[in-house]
MILUM-852564 format. One record per residue (C-alpha): x, y, z; residue number from 1. Coordinates in nm, 3 decimals. Layout:
BEGIN
+---------+---------+---------+-----+
|      c1 |      c2 |      c3 |   k |
+---------+---------+---------+-----+
|       X |       Y |       Z | NUM |
...
+---------+---------+---------+-----+
END
This chain:
BEGIN
+---------+---------+---------+-----+
|      c1 |      c2 |      c3 |   k |
+---------+---------+---------+-----+
|  -2.884 |  -2.927 |   2.099 |   1 |
|  -2.615 |  -2.724 |   2.281 |   2 |
|  -2.271 |  -2.665 |   2.132 |   3 |
|  -2.130 |  -2.501 |   2.442 |   4 |
|  -2.231 |  -2.334 |   2.766 |   5 |
|  -2.040 |  -2.035 |   2.900 |   6 |
|  -2.060 |  -1.946 |   3.265 |   7 |
|  -1.891 |  -1.925 |   3.603 |   8 |
|  -1.768 |  -2.238 |   3.780 |   9 |
|  -1.954 |  -2.255 |   4.112 |  10 |
|  -1.859 |  -2.611 |   4.219 |  11 |
|  -1.583 |  -2.856 |   4.136 |  12 |
|  -1.611 |  -3.223 |   4.228 |  13 |
|  -1.391 |  -3.521 |   4.129 |  14 |
|  -1.563 |  -3.589 |   3.797 |  15 |
|  -1.805 |  -3.300 |   3.754 |  16 |
|  -1.855 |  -2.928 |   3.779 |  17 |
|  -2.148 |  -2.694 |   3.824 |  18 |
|  -2.147 |  -2.410 |   3.572 |  19 |
|  -2.358 |  -2.110 |   3.677 |  20 |
|  -2.523 |  -1.932 |   3.385 |  21 |
|  -2.732 |  -1.637 |   3.505 |  22 |
|  -2.841 |  -1.816 |   3.821 |  23 |
|  -2.901 |  -2.153 |   3.655 |  24 |
|  -2.652 |  -2.424 |   3.759 |  25 |
|  -2.565 |  -2.684 |   3.496 |  26 |
|  -2.424 |  -3.008 |   3.638 |  27 |
|  -2.164 |  -3.125 |   3.385 |  28 |
|  -1.950 |  -3.439 |   3.395 |  29 |
|  -1.592 |  -3.367 |   3.290 |  30 |
|  -1.265 |  -3.561 |   3.263 |  31 |
|  -1.111 |  -3.577 |   3.615 |  32 |
|  -0.790 |  -3.408 |   3.496 |  33 |
|  -0.998 |  -3.105 |   3.395 |  34 |
|  -1.121 |  -3.054 |   3.752 |  35 |
|  -0.759 |  -3.002 |   3.859 |  36 |
|  -0.692 |  -2.730 |   3.601 |  37 |
|  -0.998 |  -2.507 |   3.644 |  38 |
|  -1.081 |  -2.263 |   3.920 |  39 |
|  -1.401 |  -2.171 |   4.104 |  40 |
|  -1.546 |  -1.825 |   4.022 |  41 |
|  -1.376 |  -1.811 |   3.682 |  42 |
|  -1.563 |  -1.792 |   3.351 |  43 |
|  -1.525 |  -2.089 |   3.116 |  44 |
|  -1.673 |  -2.197 |   2.785 |  45 |
|  -1.752 |  -2.569 |   2.813 |  46 |
|  -1.826 |  -2.766 |   2.494 |  47 |
|  -2.120 |  -2.994 |   2.565 |  48 |
|  -2.232 |  -3.340 |   2.466 |  49 |
|  -2.580 |  -3.423 |   2.591 |  50 |
|  -2.663 |  -3.791 |   2.627 |  51 |
|  -2.960 |  -3.968 |   2.782 |  52 |
|  -2.933 |  -4.201 |   3.081 |  53 |
|  -3.266 |  -4.382 |   3.129 |  54 |
|  -3.449 |  -4.087 |   2.976 |  55 |
|  -3.268 |  -3.829 |   3.189 |  56 |
|  -3.044 |  -3.584 |   3.000 |  57 |
|  -2.682 |  -3.589 |   3.118 |  58 |
|  -2.425 |  -3.326 |   3.018 |  59 |
|  -2.060 |  -3.408 |   2.945 |  60 |
|  -1.821 |  -3.119 |   2.904 |  61 |
|  -1.481 |  -3.039 |   2.756 |  62 |
|  -1.272 |  -2.725 |   2.719 |  63 |
|  -1.210 |  -2.789 |   2.349 |  64 |
|  -1.450 |  -2.863 |   2.069 |  65 |
|  -1.222 |  -3.134 |   1.930 |  66 |
|  -1.231 |  -3.329 |   2.259 |  67 |
|  -1.610 |  -3.310 |   2.262 |  68 |
|  -1.626 |  -3.430 |   1.901 |  69 |
|  -1.390 |  -3.718 |   1.979 |  70 |
|  -1.596 |  -3.811 |   2.287 |  71 |
|  -1.908 |  -3.830 |   2.069 |  72 |
|  -1.727 |  -4.060 |   1.826 |  73 |
|  -1.606 |  -4.279 |   2.113 |  74 |
|  -1.947 |  -4.325 |   2.276 |  75 |
|  -2.098 |  -4.427 |   1.942 |  76 |
|  -1.875 |  -4.735 |   1.940 |  77 |
|  -2.071 |  -5.026 |   2.087 |  78 |
|  -1.934 |  -5.122 |   2.427 |  79 |
|  -1.791 |  -4.774 |   2.490 |  80 |
|  -2.016 |  -4.569 |   2.712 |  81 |
|  -1.967 |  -4.221 |   2.853 |  82 |
|  -1.766 |  -4.345 |   3.152 |  83 |
|  -1.510 |  -4.526 |   2.934 |  84 |
|  -1.509 |  -4.238 |   2.683 |  85 |
|  -1.424 |  -3.995 |   2.962 |  86 |
|  -1.157 |  -4.229 |   3.099 |  87 |
|  -0.994 |  -4.257 |   2.755 |  88 |
|  -0.983 |  -3.879 |   2.716 |  89 |
|  -0.861 |  -3.834 |   3.073 |  90 |
|  -0.583 |  -4.094 |   3.056 |  91 |
|  -0.464 |  -4.068 |   2.694 |  92 |
|  -0.576 |  -3.720 |   2.590 |  93 |
|  -0.695 |  -3.625 |   2.244 |  94 |
|  -0.362 |  -3.681 |   2.068 |  95 |
|  -0.298 |  -4.010 |   2.251 |  96 |
|  -0.633 |  -4.153 |   2.142 |  97 |
|  -0.587 |  -4.037 |   1.782 |  98 |
|  -0.233 |  -4.176 |   1.771 |  99 |
|  -0.344 |  -4.503 |   1.933 | 100 |
|  -0.625 |  -4.558 |   1.685 | 101 |
|  -0.426 |  -4.456 |   1.377 | 102 |
|  -0.126 |  -4.671 |   1.469 | 103 |
|  -0.352 |  -4.951 |   1.595 | 104 |
|  -0.173 |  -4.945 |   1.931 | 105 |
|  -0.392 |  -5.194 |   2.116 | 106 |
|  -0.160 |  -5.190 |   2.419 | 107 |
|  -0.202 |  -4.815 |   2.474 | 108 |
|  -0.577 |  -4.818 |   2.413 | 109 |
|  -0.636 |  -5.147 |   2.593 | 110 |
|  -0.431 |  -5.033 |   2.892 | 111 |
|  -0.690 |  -4.771 |   2.981 | 112 |
|  -0.910 |  -4.871 |   3.273 | 113 |
|  -1.226 |  -5.044 |   3.147 | 114 |
|  -1.113 |  -5.079 |   2.784 | 115 |
|  -0.909 |  -5.400 |   2.741 | 116 |
|  -0.788 |  -5.556 |   2.414 | 117 |
|  -1.133 |  -5.648 |   2.280 | 118 |
|  -1.272 |  -5.294 |   2.308 | 119 |
|  -0.943 |  -5.150 |   2.183 | 120 |
|  -0.976 |  -5.358 |   1.864 | 121 |
|  -1.334 |  -5.239 |   1.825 | 122 |
|  -1.224 |  -4.875 |   1.867 | 123 |
|  -0.961 |  -4.915 |   1.595 | 124 |
|  -1.199 |  -5.096 |   1.358 | 125 |
|  -1.486 |  -4.851 |   1.396 | 126 |
|  -1.296 |  -4.522 |   1.422 | 127 |
|  -0.985 |  -4.544 |   1.207 | 128 |
|  -1.164 |  -4.426 |   0.891 | 129 |
|  -1.372 |  -4.167 |   1.080 | 130 |
|  -1.061 |  -3.996 |   1.217 | 131 |
|  -0.958 |  -3.904 |   0.865 | 132 |
|  -1.266 |  -3.682 |   0.850 | 133 |
|  -1.137 |  -3.485 |   1.152 | 134 |
|  -0.825 |  -3.396 |   0.949 | 135 |
|  -1.047 |  -3.302 |   0.655 | 136 |
|  -1.240 |  -3.056 |   0.874 | 137 |
|  -0.914 |  -2.891 |   0.982 | 138 |
|  -0.800 |  -2.856 |   0.619 | 139 |
|  -1.141 |  -2.726 |   0.512 | 140 |
|  -1.133 |  -2.464 |   0.791 | 141 |
|  -0.789 |  -2.353 |   0.672 | 142 |
|  -0.918 |  -2.305 |   0.316 | 143 |
|  -1.232 |  -2.119 |   0.425 | 144 |
|  -1.030 |  -1.896 |   0.659 | 145 |
|  -0.794 |  -1.810 |   0.373 | 146 |
|  -1.087 |  -1.717 |   0.147 | 147 |
|  -1.252 |  -1.501 |   0.416 | 148 |
|  -0.929 |  -1.310 |   0.484 | 149 |
|  -0.867 |  -1.267 |   0.110 | 150 |
|  -1.216 |  -1.118 |   0.064 | 151 |
|  -1.144 |  -0.880 |   0.351 | 152 |
|  -0.846 |  -0.746 |   0.156 | 153 |
|  -0.548 |  -0.914 |   0.321 | 154 |
|  -0.260 |  -1.019 |   0.095 | 155 |
|  -0.134 |  -1.375 |   0.045 | 156 |
|   0.173 |  -1.340 |   0.267 | 157 |
|  -0.030 |  -1.199 |   0.558 | 158 |
|  -0.288 |  -1.475 |   0.517 | 159 |
|  -0.027 |  -1.750 |   0.499 | 160 |
|   0.156 |  -1.617 |   0.805 | 161 |
|  -0.156 |  -1.589 |   1.022 | 162 |
|  -0.290 |  -1.931 |   0.912 | 163 |
|   0.040 |  -2.094 |   1.011 | 164 |
|   0.001 |  -1.943 |   1.359 | 165 |
|  -0.354 |  -2.075 |   1.406 | 166 |
|  -0.442 |  -2.391 |   1.598 | 167 |
|  -0.678 |  -2.541 |   1.340 | 168 |
|  -0.775 |  -2.846 |   1.546 | 169 |
|  -0.863 |  -2.672 |   1.872 | 170 |
|  -1.077 |  -2.388 |   1.739 | 171 |
|  -1.402 |  -2.363 |   1.550 | 172 |
|  -1.407 |  -2.175 |   1.220 | 173 |
|  -1.575 |  -1.880 |   1.393 | 174 |
|  -1.299 |  -1.867 |   1.658 | 175 |
|  -1.029 |  -1.898 |   1.390 | 176 |
|  -1.171 |  -1.598 |   1.204 | 177 |
|  -1.187 |  -1.388 |   1.522 | 178 |
|  -0.833 |  -1.482 |   1.628 | 179 |
|  -0.695 |  -1.418 |   1.279 | 180 |
|  -0.856 |  -1.076 |   1.258 | 181 |
|  -0.720 |  -0.984 |   1.604 | 182 |
|  -0.366 |  -1.087 |   1.506 | 183 |
|  -0.382 |  -0.913 |   1.170 | 184 |
|  -0.516 |  -0.591 |   1.324 | 185 |
|  -0.231 |  -0.593 |   1.581 | 186 |
|   0.028 |  -0.641 |   1.306 | 187 |
|  -0.123 |  -0.373 |   1.084 | 188 |
|  -0.236 |  -0.138 |   1.359 | 189 |
+---------+---------+---------+-----+
END
């Protein structure tokens, strides 16, 4: 439905924000740590996951697309709802969750409030193979970005240098292209 919503933060609560978009306020649940790092009256792009709670749409938001994508994987594991998904992201962060699942660290995952050993095992079982696809997306974006820059006339050394500077996991392909072109134009301009 929505990939992201961009607007001005008009309210910050413990676990949610209100994002004003042209006079329309979107109530969005966010990880509690996020509420400490954002500021009222500033413009933010919030990546959205929309879930249903008893037929009522509920928005969950993240500052990075990769966190949103991970949240959606987490809540599709039986026994892991939005509250636990948010708690995992808040307490362990993206890298901590990925590392915990890949290394099958049941203590780290199970130590998160509301998870426990049983759910931690389920997370590892259901998500270990799916996390490989997240790496594949990053590699695919790198290859596509290289091809786009090549077609725009940039040489191999320029392309390699700018790709090494890019944060492949935290940006969409569209953002990677924009950032690459900005950096290349600064270097060549």
